[in-house]
C-alpha positions as CSV (number, residue, x, y, z in Angstrom):
1,M,119.3,111.7,56.6
2,K,116.4,109.4,55.6
3,T,114.3,108.4,58.5
4,I,114.3,104.7,57.5
5,E,118.1,104.8,57.3
6,A,118.4,106.3,60.8
7,I,116.0,103.8,62.2
8,G,118.0,100.9,60.6
9,M,121.3,102.2,62.2
10,F,119.6,102.5,65.6
11,L,118.0,99.0,65.5
12,A,121.3,97.5,64.4
13,N,123.0,99.1,67.4
14,C,120.3,97.7,69.7
15,E,120.8,94.2,68.4
16,L,124.6,94.6,68.9
17,R,123.8,95.6,72.5
18,N,121.8,92.4,72.8
19,L,118.5,94.0,73.8
20,S,115.6,91.7,74.2
21,A,113.5,90.7,71.2
22,R,110.5,92.3,72.9
23,T,112.3,95.7,73.2
24,L,113.5,95.5,69.6
25,E,110.0,94.8,68.5
26,Q,108.6,97.8,70.5
27,Y,111.3,100.1,69.1
28,S,110.7,99.0,65.5
29,Q,106.9,99.4,65.7
30,Q,107.0,102.8,67.3
31,L,109.8,104.2,65.0
32,S,108.0,102.8,62.0
33,Y,105.1,105.1,63.0
34,L,107.5,108.0,62.9
35,S,108.7,107.1,59.4
36,K,105.1,107.2,58.1
37,F,105.0,110.9,58.8
38,F,108.5,111.9,57.7
39,E,110.6,110.6,54.8
40,E,113.5,112.8,56.0
41,L,114.5,112.6,59.6
42,P,112.5,115.3,61.5
43,T,114.7,117.6,63.5
44,K,112.2,120.0,65.1
45,A,110.3,119.5,68.4
46,E,107.1,120.5,66.7
47,D,107.4,117.6,64.2
48,I,107.7,115.1,67.1
49,E,104.8,116.7,68.9
50,T,102.7,116.3,65.8
51,V,103.4,112.6,65.8
52,L,102.6,112.2,69.5
53,V,99.4,114.2,69.2
54,S,98.2,112.0,66.3
55,L,98.2,109.0,68.7
56,I,94.5,108.8,69.4
57,N,92.5,106.1,71.2
58,V,95.6,105.1,73.2
59,T,96.4,105.5,76.9
60,Q,98.7,108.1,78.2
61,E,101.0,105.3,79.2
62,T,101.3,104.2,75.6
63,K,101.9,107.7,74.4
64,H,104.6,108.0,77.0
65,F,106.2,104.8,75.7
66,Y,106.4,106.4,72.2
67,F,108.0,109.5,73.7
68,S,110.6,107.4,75.5
69,T,111.4,105.4,72.4
70,Y,111.9,108.6,70.3
71,R,114.1,110.1,73.1
72,T,116.3,107.0,73.1
73,F,116.4,107.0,69.3
74,Y,117.5,110.7,69.0
75,N,120.0,110.4,71.9
76,F,121.7,107.7,69.9
77,L,121.7,109.8,66.7
78,E,123.0,112.8,68.5
79,K,125.9,110.9,70.1
80,R,126.8,108.8,67.1
81,H,126.1,111.2,64.2
82,K,126.0,114.7,65.9
83,T,122.4,115.2,64.6
84,D,120.1,117.8,66.1
85,N,118.1,116.4,69.0
86,P,114.5,117.7,68.9
87,M,113.6,115.6,72.0
88,L,115.4,118.1,74.2
89,D,112.6,120.5,73.6
90,V,109.7,118.1,73.7
91,T,107.7,118.0,76.9
92,P,106.9,114.4,77.9
93,P,103.2,113.4,77.9
94,R,101.8,113.9,81.4
95,M,101.4,110.6,83.3
96,K,98.9,110.4,86.1
97,N,99.9,108.5,89.2
98,K,98.3,105.1,89.3
99,I,98.2,102.6,92.1
100,M,99.6,99.3,90.9
101,P,97.0,96.6,91.5
102,T,98.3,93.9,93.9
103,L,96.8,91.0,96.0
104,E,96.0,91.0,99.7
105,M,97.4,88.3,102.0
106,S,93.9,86.7,102.0
107,D,94.1,86.4,98.2
108,I,97.4,84.7,98.4
109,G,95.9,82.2,100.8
110,L,93.1,81.5,98.4
111,L,95.5,80.9,95.6
112,S,97.3,78.2,97.6
113,V,93.9,76.5,98.1
114,F,93.1,76.5,94.4
115,T,96.5,75.1,93.4
116,K,96.4,72.1,95.7
117,D,95.4,69.5,93.0
118,D,98.1,66.9,92.5
119,T,97.7,66.5,88.7
120,P,100.9,67.3,86.7
121,K,99.3,70.5,85.2
122,H,98.2,71.8,88.6
123,K,101.7,71.0,90.0
124,R,103.2,73.2,87.3
125,D,100.7,75.9,88.0
126,K,101.3,75.8,91.7
127,A,105.1,75.9,91.2
128,L,104.8,78.8,88.8
129,I,102.5,80.9,91.0
130,S,104.6,80.1,94.1
131,L,107.8,81.1,92.3
132,L,106.3,84.5,91.2
133,L,105.0,85.3,94.6
134,D,108.1,84.2,96.5
135,T,110.7,85.9,94.3
136,G,109.0,88.7,92.4
137,I,110.7,87.7,89.2
138,R,109.3,88.7,85.8
139,S,107.2,86.3,83.6
140,G,110.0,86.3,81.1
141,E,112.5,85.3,83.7
142,A,110.3,82.5,84.9
143,V,109.9,80.9,81.5
144,N,113.7,81.2,81.0
145,L,114.5,79.5,84.3
146,K,116.7,76.4,83.9
147,R,117.2,73.5,86.3
148,S,120.9,74.4,86.4
149,N,120.0,77.9,87.7
150,I,118.3,76.5,90.8
151,H,120.8,76.4,93.7
152,E,118.9,74.4,96.3
153,E,121.5,74.3,99.1
154,E,122.5,78.0,98.8
155,G,118.8,79.1,98.6
156,Y,118.8,81.1,95.4
157,I,118.1,81.0,91.7
158,I,119.8,82.8,88.8
159,A,117.3,84.8,86.9
160,E,118.1,85.8,83.3
161,G,116.3,89.1,82.8
162,K,116.3,92.4,80.9
163,V,119.8,93.4,82.0
164,G,121.5,90.1,82.3
165,E,121.7,87.6,85.2
166,R,121.1,88.2,88.9
167,I,120.9,86.1,92.0
168,V,117.4,86.0,93.5
169,P,116.7,84.4,96.9
170,I,114.1,81.7,97.0
171,S,112.3,79.7,99.7
172,A,113.1,76.0,100.2
173,S,109.5,75.1,99.8
174,V,109.3,76.7,96.4
175,V,112.6,75.0,95.3
176,K,111.0,71.7,96.2
177,L,108.0,72.4,94.0
178,L,110.3,73.4,91.1
179,L,112.5,70.3,91.3
180,E,109.4,68.0,91.3
181,L,108.5,69.1,87.8
182,P,109.5,67.0,84.9
183,T,112.1,68.5,82.5
184,E,113.1,67.8,78.9
185,D,115.8,70.2,77.7
186,G,116.8,71.7,81.0
187,Y,114.0,74.3,81.4
188,V,111.6,74.2,84.3
189,F,108.2,75.2,82.8
190,Y,106.5,73.6,79.8
191,G,103.2,74.0,78.1
192,Q,101.3,71.7,75.7
193,R,103.6,72.6,72.8
194,G,107.0,72.8,74.5
195,R,108.5,75.5,76.7
196,L,106.0,77.7,78.4
197,T,105.8,81.2,76.9
198,R,105.2,84.6,78.6
199,N,101.7,84.5,77.2
200,G,101.3,81.1,78.7
201,V,102.2,82.5,82.1
202,Y,99.7,85.3,81.7
203,E,96.9,82.8,80.9
204,I,97.8,80.6,83.9
205,V,97.9,83.4,86.4
206,K,94.7,85.0,84.9
207,K,92.8,81.7,85.3
208,Y,93.6,81.4,89.0
209,L,93.0,85.1,89.7
210,L,89.6,84.8,88.2
211,K,88.9,81.7,90.3
212,I,89.5,83.7,93.5
213,G,87.4,86.6,92.3
214,I,90.0,89.0,91.1
215,T,88.8,90.7,87.9
216,G,89.6,93.8,85.8
217,A,92.9,94.6,84.1
218,K,96.4,93.5,85.0
219,L,95.7,89.8,85.7
220,G,99.1,88.4,84.6
221,G,102.4,87.6,86.2
222,H,103.2,91.3,86.7
223,R,100.4,91.6,89.3
224,L,102.1,88.9,91.3
225,R,105.4,90.7,90.9
226,H,103.8,93.9,92.3
227,T,102.3,91.9,95.1
228,F,105.7,90.5,96.1
229,G,107.2,94.0,96.1
230,R,104.4,95.5,98.2
231,Q,104.2,92.7,100.7
232,Y,108.0,92.5,101.1
233,L,107.9,96.0,102.4
234,V,104.8,95.6,104.5
235,L,106.3,92.6,106.3
236,G,109.4,94.5,107.2
237,G,111.8,94.3,104.2
238,D,113.9,97.3,103.1
239,L,114.1,99.1,99.8
240,R,117.7,98.3,99.1
241,S,117.4,94.5,99.3
242,L,114.1,94.7,97.4
243,Q,115.8,96.6,94.6
244,M,118.5,93.9,94.3
245,I,115.9,91.1,94.4
246,M,113.7,92.6,91.7
247,G,116.5,93.7,89.5
248,H,115.7,97.4,89.3
249,S,118.6,99.5,87.9
250,N,117.2,102.6,89.6
251,I,115.9,102.6,93.2
252,S,113.3,105.2,92.2
253,T,111.4,102.3,90.5
254,T,111.6,100.3,93.8
255,T,110.4,103.3,95.8
256,K,107.0,103.0,94.0
257,Y,106.4,99.9,96.1
258,A,106.7,101.9,99.3
259,N,103.6,103.7,98.2
260,L,101.8,100.4,97.9
261,A,102.5,99.4,101.5
262,I,99.3,101.1,102.6
263,E,98.5,98.8,105.5
264,D,101.7,99.8,107.2
265,V,101.0,103.5,106.5
266,I,97.5,103.2,107.9
267,Q,98.8,101.6,111.1
268,K,101.4,104.3,111.5
269,H,98.7,106.9,110.9
270,H,96.5,105.5,113.6
271,K,99.4,105.4,116.0
272,Y,100.8,108.9,115.4
273,T,97.9,111.1,114.2
274,P,97.4,114.1,116.5
275,W,93.7,113.5,116.4
276,D,93.7,110.6,118.8
277,N,96.8,111.7,120.8
278,D,95.1,113.6,123.7
279,I,93.6,116.3,121.5
280,N,90.3,115.8,119.8
281,F,87.1,117.6,118.9
282,G,83.6,116.6,119.8
283,N,80.2,118.2,119.3
284,G,81.9,121.3,117.8
285,S,83.9,122.2,120.9
286,E,87.6,121.6,121.5
287,K,88.6,119.2,124.3
288,V,92.2,119.4,125.5
289,T,93.6,117.1,128.2
290,I,94.8,118.9,131.4
291,S,98.3,117.3,131.0
292,R,98.7,118.5,127.4
293,L,97.4,122.0,128.3
294,A,99.7,122.2,131.3
295,Q,102.7,121.3,129.1
296,H,101.7,123.9,126.5
297,R,101.5,126.7,129.2
298,R,104.9,125.9,130.5
């Protein structure tokens, strides 16, 4: 089978399954890279590894995205056309654990200060940032939000995301900000040339993060999404409800936010560490309380 032919069948199936335009674009770009190496569909693990190794000057995260795309591609071909699946023998590129950057509560307070201006543009920006921090929805879900999907009395919005629609709770104060914005064709957020885009969201969020002194990478809406997930758990929320709010199909994705709730972990460490619970060491000699020693001898 020709590689181009196989790619065409796969992408047609993806369109039929109504995958997002962004996902289709990613699949097309990464599979086109495969077709540059092989006119005939490669069926050996070594062939795929050659392609992955050739990806230079890219992050391990990007290389892993290619691996995932090729795995999905070959899984489809194996199921549909009974072709050999070389991905079964390809070891995924190693991914180092990274701490997702988020904001502290003090940063959130500063954002509220910098979005207090009452001009129409600032009202939109404040509503957008408040929405992202209050609900944890994705940037794409924010730009797709319609007035008709805001249920004020019930206290939720309907977010249209990667896997369809879901109900997301929202605070009354944020609903008020959203309903105060002007609308033209039913959507909530607009830029200078019509509906706000995902890139527009990135630029807005980045502008305010820079104003409060946040620099470096990851300055878009996803940073606010990560902040919501982390602070939700720090403030007492549970993983199951967080999974539903954020729209994770697998709770293992949600579990990553538990690793971000470091303040809570630190507090528990200080409370339960054996170092400060009657036993400690000072000046090189062991000091044990009489009560703990007595209990030990019993």
